[in-house]
C-alpha positions, 0 to 999 in steps of 0.5 A, spaced: 948 749 511 954 744 509 951 738 504 956 733 502 958 731 494 952 729 490 955 722 487 952 717 482 956 711 481 962 714 484 962 720 480 961 727 483 955 730 480 956 736 484 961 738 489 960 740 496 959 747 498 957 751 504 952 757 504 948 761 509 941 761 508 939 768 510 935 770 504 932 766 499 937 763 494 937 761 487 941 756 484 942 757 477 945 751 472 944 748 465 940 742 464 943 736 467 948 740 471 946 736 477 941 741 481 935 736 482 940 731 484 943 735 489 936 737 492 934 729 492 941 728 496 939 733 501 932 730 502 934 723 502 941 723 506 939 729 510 946 732 509 945 739 511 945 743 518 939 748 519 936 750 526 929 750 523 923 746 519 925 744 512 920 742 506 922 739 499 918 740 493 921 736 487 916 737 482 911 732 484 904 734 482 897 732 485 891 730 480 885 734 482 878 736 481 877 741 486 883 745 488 879 748 494 877 742 497 884 739 495 887 744 500 882 744 505 880 751 503 875 753 508 880 751 514 885 756 511 886 763 514 884 769 510 891 771 508 892 764 505 885 764 501 887 771 498 893 768 496 890 762 493 885 765 489 890 770 486 895 764 485 890 760 481 887 765 477 892 763 471 889 756 470 896 753 467 899 747 471 894 747 476 896 740 479 903 742 480 901 748 483 897 744 488 902 740 490 907 746 491 902 749 496 901 743 500 908 744 501 908 751 503 902 750 507 906 746 512 909 752 513 917 750 514 922 755 515 926 753 509 923 750 503 927 747 497 924 747 491 925 744 484 924 748 477 917 750 477 912 751 471 909 758 473 910 764 469 914 770 472 908 774 475 906 767 479 913 767 481 913 774 484 906 772 488 909 766 491 916 769 493 912 775 496 907 770 500 913 766 502 916 772 505 910 775 509 910 768 512 918 768 513 919 762 509 926 762 506 926 759 499 932 755 496 930 755 488 934 751 483 933 753 475 936 753 469 932 759 467 936 765 468 930 770 467 927 768 474 934 770 478 932 777 479 927 775 484 932 772 488 936 776 493 942 771 492 945 767 486 949 761 486 951 759 479 954 752 478 958 749 472 962 743 471 960 740 478 962 746 482 960 753 484 963 758 478 960 765 481 956 767 487 953 773 491 948 778 491 944 777 485 945 784 482 952 784 482 953 777 479 948 779 473 953 785 472 958 780 470 956 780 463 962 777 460 963 772 465 955 770 465 956 769 457 962 764 458 958 760 463 953 759 457 948 764 460 944 770 456 943 776 461 935 777 463 932 781 458 931 788 463 938 787 466 941 786 459 937 792 457 940 796 463 947 795 461 946 797 454 942 803 456 948 805 461 953 805 455 949 811 452 949 814 459 941 813 459 942 809 466 947 808 471 943 802 475 941 795 473 934 794 473 932 787 475 925 788 472 920 792 468 918 796 474 925 798 476 926 799 469 920 804 468 922 808 475 929 809 473 928 811 466 922 816 469 927 818 474 933 820 468 928 824 464 927 828 470 
């Protein structure tokens, strides 16, 4: 996929770059760095190349009274119904969640998504569901805490890519990430600190991995 430069009034907001969309990708950048404009440019100008169906979620919400009715709940497959019930257990941001799932249930091959107001457990639930449906997610955010849920991480700074690669390898670059203005995710940072004392020899991306590695080290 090869987008063009994103420009406003002849000023480049984000320089063009290419990426292979073979796994879910997180694009991390500071607020105001041009992430949302990049997605809007892709959607409006269709300046990308792909061989599958593409959908965009850019933060629009749907004012709802009954989310089951809004999503044609009765017409959804059992797997979709089960996912919805879990996803809506947390009642926060219901309208935004409903707007997002309208896009998800278009069942695209690729879903481009702006920053979501959902907690990490909902994010994991969403990613697991998308994976089960072979939907690849390109997600833009300023929140580094969600990045460990993604296989591939792109970090932008000053209108261009500063670093990219497998998420675990990028997050290991502690000094570089700090220079780019980001503090490491909690469990990644803790893993590195424990590694200095010989208590861990791998990076834990989440609580479950942290507990498993610590338990293994005790045995």
